[in-house]
C-alpha positions as CSV (number, residue, x, y, z in Angstrom):
1,X,67.0,47.3,-45.4
2,X,65.6,46.8,-42.0
3,X,61.8,47.3,-41.7
4,X,60.3,50.0,-39.5
5,X,57.9,48.9,-36.8
6,X,55.0,50.4,-38.8
7,X,56.0,48.2,-41.8
8,X,56.3,45.1,-39.6
9,X,53.8,45.5,-36.8
10,X,53.2,43.1,-33.9
11,X,50.3,40.7,-34.4
12,X,48.7,42.1,-31.2
13,X,48.7,45.6,-32.6
14,X,46.8,45.0,-35.8
15,X,43.5,43.5,-36.9
16,X,42.8,39.9,-37.8
17,X,41.7,41.1,-41.2
18,X,45.0,42.8,-42.0
19,X,46.9,39.6,-41.0
20,X,44.7,37.4,-43.1
21,X,45.0,39.8,-46.1
22,X,48.8,39.7,-45.7
23,X,48.8,35.9,-45.6
24,X,46.4,35.4,-48.5
25,X,48.3,37.9,-50.7
26,X,51.2,35.4,-50.7
27,X,49.2,32.2,-51.5
28,X,48.5,30.6,-54.8
29,X,45.1,29.3,-56.0
30,X,44.6,25.5,-55.6
31,X,44.0,23.8,-58.9
32,X,41.0,21.8,-57.5
33,X,39.4,24.8,-55.7
34,X,35.9,25.6,-56.7
35,X,35.6,28.2,-53.9
36,X,38.8,29.4,-52.4
37,X,39.8,31.5,-49.4
38,X,37.5,34.3,-48.3
39,X,34.2,32.5,-47.7
40,X,33.0,30.6,-44.7
41,X,34.5,27.4,-46.1
42,X,36.3,26.3,-49.2
43,X,34.9,23.9,-51.8
44,X,37.3,21.5,-53.4
45,X,36.6,19.2,-56.3
46,X,37.2,15.5,-55.8
47,X,37.0,13.8,-59.2
48,X,37.2,10.3,-57.7
49,X,34.3,10.9,-55.3
50,X,36.5,10.1,-52.4
51,X,38.4,12.6,-50.2
52,X,41.6,11.7,-48.3
53,X,42.1,13.8,-45.2
54,X,44.8,14.1,-42.6
55,X,45.9,16.6,-40.0
56,X,49.0,17.4,-38.0
57,X,49.9,20.0,-35.4
58,X,53.3,21.6,-34.7
59,X,53.7,23.2,-31.3
60,X,56.6,25.4,-30.1
61,X,58.5,23.4,-27.6
62,X,57.9,19.7,-28.3
63,X,57.9,20.0,-32.1
64,X,60.2,23.0,-33.0
65,X,62.3,25.8,-31.6
66,X,62.1,29.3,-32.8
67,X,65.9,29.7,-32.3
68,X,66.4,27.0,-34.9
69,X,63.5,27.4,-37.3
70,X,62.5,30.5,-39.3
71,X,58.9,31.3,-40.2
72,X,59.6,30.0,-43.7
73,X,61.0,26.8,-42.3
74,X,57.9,26.2,-40.2
75,X,55.6,26.9,-43.1
76,X,57.5,24.6,-45.4
77,X,57.7,21.8,-42.8
78,X,54.1,22.0,-41.7
79,X,53.0,21.6,-45.4
80,X,55.5,18.8,-46.1
81,X,54.6,16.5,-43.2
82,X,50.9,16.6,-44.1
83,X,51.5,16.2,-47.9
84,X,53.4,13.0,-47.1
85,X,50.5,11.5,-45.2
86,X,48.2,12.1,-48.2
87,X,50.8,10.6,-50.6
88,X,51.1,7.6,-48.3
89,X,47.5,6.7,-49.1
90,X,48.2,6.8,-52.8
91,X,46.4,10.1,-53.2
92,X,47.4,13.4,-54.8
93,X,47.2,16.4,-52.4
94,X,44.7,19.0,-53.4
95,X,44.4,21.5,-50.6
96,X,45.6,22.6,-47.2
97,X,43.6,24.3,-44.4
98,X,45.9,26.1,-41.9
99,X,45.1,27.2,-38.4
100,X,47.6,29.5,-36.7
101,X,47.7,30.3,-33.0
102,X,50.2,33.1,-32.7
103,X,51.6,35.1,-29.7
104,X,50.7,38.8,-29.7
105,X,54.3,39.8,-29.8
106,X,54.9,38.0,-33.1
107,X,55.9,40.2,-36.0
108,X,53.7,40.2,-39.1
109,X,56.8,39.4,-41.2
110,X,57.2,36.1,-39.4
111,X,53.6,35.1,-40.3
112,X,54.0,36.1,-43.9
113,X,57.2,34.1,-44.1
114,X,55.3,31.1,-42.9
115,X,52.8,31.7,-45.7
116,X,55.7,31.8,-48.1
117,X,57.0,28.5,-46.8
118,X,53.6,26.9,-47.2
119,X,53.2,28.2,-50.7
120,X,56.7,27.2,-51.8
121,X,56.5,23.7,-50.3
122,X,53.2,23.0,-52.1
123,X,54.7,24.3,-55.4
124,X,57.8,22.2,-55.1
125,X,56.3,19.0,-53.7
126,X,52.8,18.9,-55.0
127,X,52.1,21.5,-57.7
128,X,48.4,22.5,-57.8
129,X,47.9,22.0,-54.1
130,X,47.6,25.2,-52.1
131,X,46.2,26.8,-48.9
132,X,42.5,27.3,-49.3
133,X,41.5,28.5,-45.9
134,X,42.0,28.1,-42.2
135,X,41.8,30.1,-38.9
136,X,43.8,32.6,-37.1
137,X,43.9,33.3,-33.3
138,X,46.2,34.4,-30.6
139,X,48.0,32.2,-28.0
140,X,50.9,32.2,-25.6
141,X,52.4,29.3,-27.6
142,X,52.9,29.3,-31.3
143,X,50.9,26.5,-32.8
144,X,50.5,25.5,-36.4
145,X,47.7,23.0,-37.3
146,X,47.4,21.9,-40.9
147,X,44.7,19.7,-42.4
148,X,45.5,18.3,-45.9
149,X,43.0,17.0,-48.4
150,X,43.8,14.6,-51.3
151,X,42.1,12.9,-54.3
152,X,42.6,9.2,-55.2
153,X,42.1,9.8,-58.9
154,X,39.7,6.8,-59.2
155,X,42.1,4.4,-57.4
156,X,41.6,2.6,-54.1
157,X,43.3,3.9,-51.1
158,X,46.6,2.1,-50.2
159,X,46.5,1.3,-46.5
160,X,49.2,-0.2,-44.2
161,X,47.3,-3.4,-43.8
162,X,47.6,-5.0,-47.3
163,X,51.1,-6.4,-47.3
164,X,51.1,-10.1,-48.4
165,X,53.5,-12.9,-48.3
166,X,56.0,-12.7,-51.2
167,X,55.6,-9.0,-51.7
168,X,58.7,-6.9,-52.3
169,X,59.3,-4.3,-49.6
170,X,60.6,-1.0,-51.0
171,X,61.3,2.6,-49.9
172,X,61.2,5.9,-51.7
173,X,63.4,8.5,-49.9
174,X,66.2,8.3,-47.4
175,X,66.6,7.2,-43.8
176,X,68.2,9.0,-40.9
177,X,69.0,12.4,-42.5
178,X,66.5,14.4,-40.5
179,X,67.6,12.7,-37.2
180,X,71.2,13.6,-38.1
181,X,70.1,17.2,-38.6
182,X,68.5,17.2,-35.1
183,X,71.7,15.9,-33.7
184,X,73.5,18.8,-35.3
185,X,71.1,21.2,-33.6
186,X,71.3,19.6,-30.2
187,X,75.1,19.1,-30.4
188,X,76.2,22.4,-31.9
189,X,73.6,25.1,-31.2
190,X,72.8,25.1,-27.5
191,X,74.0,27.3,-24.7
192,X,73.5,24.9,-21.8
193,X,69.8,23.9,-22.1
194,X,68.9,26.8,-24.3
195,X,68.9,26.7,-28.1
196,X,70.9,29.4,-29.9
197,X,70.6,30.5,-33.5
198,X,72.2,28.3,-36.2
199,X,75.5,29.4,-37.7
200,X,75.5,27.6,-41.0
201,X,79.0,28.8,-41.8
202,X,80.3,26.5,-39.0
203,X,78.9,23.4,-40.7
204,X,80.3,21.2,-43.4
205,X,78.4,20.0,-46.5
206,X,77.0,16.8,-44.9
207,X,75.9,18.7,-41.8
208,X,74.1,21.3,-43.9
209,X,72.4,18.5,-45.8
210,X,71.2,16.9,-42.6
211,X,70.0,20.3,-41.3
212,X,68.0,20.9,-44.4
213,X,66.4,17.5,-44.1
214,X,65.3,18.3,-40.6
215,X,64.1,21.9,-41.1
216,X,62.7,21.7,-44.7
217,X,62.0,18.0,-45.5
218,X,61.3,17.1,-49.2
219,X,59.2,13.9,-49.1
220,X,58.7,12.1,-52.4
221,X,55.0,13.2,-52.6
222,X,54.5,12.5,-56.3
223,X,55.5,8.8,-55.8
224,X,52.5,8.1,-53.7
225,X,50.1,8.0,-56.6
226,X,52.8,6.3,-58.7
227,X,53.0,3.5,-56.2
228,X,49.2,3.1,-56.1
229,X,49.0,3.0,-59.9
230,X,51.7,0.3,-59.9
231,X,49.7,-1.9,-57.6
232,X,51.2,-1.2,-54.1
233,X,49.6,-3.5,-51.6
234,X,50.5,-1.5,-48.5
235,X,52.1,1.9,-47.9
236,X,52.8,4.4,-45.2
237,X,54.8,7.5,-44.4
238,X,58.0,6.8,-42.4
239,X,57.7,9.6,-39.9
240,X,58.6,8.0,-36.6
241,X,61.5,5.8,-37.7
242,X,61.7,2.7,-39.9
243,X,61.8,0.3,-36.9
244,X,58.6,1.6,-35.4
245,X,56.7,2.3,-38.6
246,X,57.7,-1.0,-40.3
247,X,56.5,-2.8,-37.1
248,X,53.1,-0.9,-37.5
249,X,52.8,-2.2,-41.1
250,X,53.7,-5.7,-40.1
251,X,51.2,-5.7,-37.3
252,X,48.4,-4.2,-39.4
253,X,49.1,-6.7,-42.2
254,X,49.7,-9.7,-40.1
255,X,53.1,-10.5,-41.7
256,X,56.8,-10.3,-41.1
257,X,58.9,-7.7,-43.0
258,X,62.2,-9.3,-43.7
259,X,64.7,-6.6,-44.6
260,X,68.1,-7.1,-46.3
261,X,70.9,-5.4,-44.3
262,X,73.0,-4.4,-47.3
263,X,69.9,-2.9,-49.0
264,X,69.1,-1.0,-45.8
265,X,72.6,0.3,-45.4
266,X,72.5,1.7,-48.9
267,X,69.5,3.9,-47.9
268,X,70.7,5.2,-44.6
269,X,72.2,8.7,-44.3
270,X,76.0,8.7,-43.7
271,X,76.0,4.9,-43.3
272,X,74.5,5.1,-39.8
273,X,72.2,2.2,-39.6
274,X,71.1,2.8,-36.0
275,X,70.0,6.3,-36.8
276,X,68.4,5.1,-40.0
277,X,66.3,2.6,-38.1
278,X,65.4,4.7,-35.0
279,X,65.5,8.2,-36.4
280,X,62.3,9.9,-37.7
281,X,61.0,12.8,-39.7
282,X,62.4,11.8,-43.1
283,X,58.9,11.1,-44.4
284,X,59.9,8.6,-47.0
285,X,57.3,6.2,-48.3
286,X,57.5,2.5,-47.2
287,X,55.6,0.3,-49.5
288,X,55.0,-3.3,-50.5
289,X,54.5,-4.5,-54.1
290,X,53.7,-7.8,-55.8
291,X,56.8,-9.7,-56.8
292,X,58.3,-8.3,-60.0
293,X,56.8,-4.8,-59.5
294,X,59.0,-1.9,-58.5
295,X,58.1,1.5,-59.8
296,X,60.7,4.2,-60.5
297,X,61.8,6.0,-57.4
298,X,61.5,3.0,-55.1
299,X,64.4,0.8,-54.0
300,X,63.9,-2.8,-52.9
301,X,64.5,-3.3,-49.1
302,X,63.4,-6.9,-48.5
303,X,60.5,-9.3,-48.8
304,X,57.3,-10.0,-46.9
305,X,57.2,-13.4,-45.2
306,X,54.7,-15.2,-43.0
307,X,54.4,-13.9,-39.5
308,X,57.1,-15.3,-37.3
309,X,58.4,-14.4,-33.8
310,X,59.1,-10.8,-34.8
311,X,57.3,-8.3,-37.0
312,X,60.5,-6.9,-38.6
313,X,63.7,-8.7,-39.2
314,X,67.1,-7.5,-40.6
315,X,69.1,-10.4,-42.1
316,X,67.0,-12.8,-40.0
317,X,67.4,-11.0,-36.7
318,X,64.6,-9.1,-35.0
319,X,65.0,-5.3,-34.6
320,X,63.5,-3.3,-31.9
321,X,60.5,-1.2,-32.9
322,X,62.4,1.8,-31.7
323,X,60.8,5.1,-32.6
324,X,61.7,8.7,-32.4
325,X,60.4,11.4,-30.1
326,X,62.5,14.5,-31.0
327,X,62.3,16.3,-27.7
328,X,61.7,13.4,-25.3
329,X,64.7,14.6,-23.2
330,X,64.1,18.3,-23.8
331,X,62.7,20.7,-21.2
332,X,59.6,22.1,-23.0
333,X,59.8,25.2,-20.8
334,X,63.4,26.1,-21.8
335,X,63.6,29.2,-24.0
């Protein structure tokens, strides 16, 4: 049944308190929260004594299109991308702080759908983690800024600078699916330069899978602490493409990452190696482990060698550190 305007008011027509109450009524308590939403700040337990923190901002235009993403999609994705960064340090996510800048003509139902997406992403990807606070304001441009906190559980943080000669290179997750989903959006759901709503009935199973990877990614969050416990020497979230992110790890560690082409091809979506190397937003975990160590959920991708002429090789040949900017050719002012 369609809602009446009074049931689904515009953000600009109601108070901040009503919006916040609507959001908080849809969230779950965080397992590590000592003081949760409703005070000047949250208090989160950190049993290890160390807090891992990260932040990421999604802005309408360069980062998403409302014609393609629902409020639920945006809530889910904004949680997932931050949870992946916490996991990449070997930590377990404990809490999210969410700041929303919302146009006045946004419906309250859109904001509560975002809250549902945030809640469900935390429940699915990192149970016990939840939204514990944030901020709400108005803006001409919809902006979602999320800060995620995590706990190392007594372990050291796994950085991207620890890869050593002889280590096994491994990946948890898939490569190229999110980029394939973006190609579906740009290729199928535009009217000239303007995005149009997605008609899922017009897509086959593989296209739907790719679209899901782009709009609601499911990074292997739980495998971050698993990798740390297994002795991972280096790790990072693959958010900007394997070529670019692997080059960052190689540079930080002072080594060459020698990838096996057949192993790489087994991990790329739909067999598209170029997209698997250059595409981004899959948020898999790229890690290195001592020889003979490969925890469940990770698949071997190559070995770490001494620094050579290139930071990243595939079957002995250097690959470009090509990265992925999803809207680099997109007019940010287009509707």
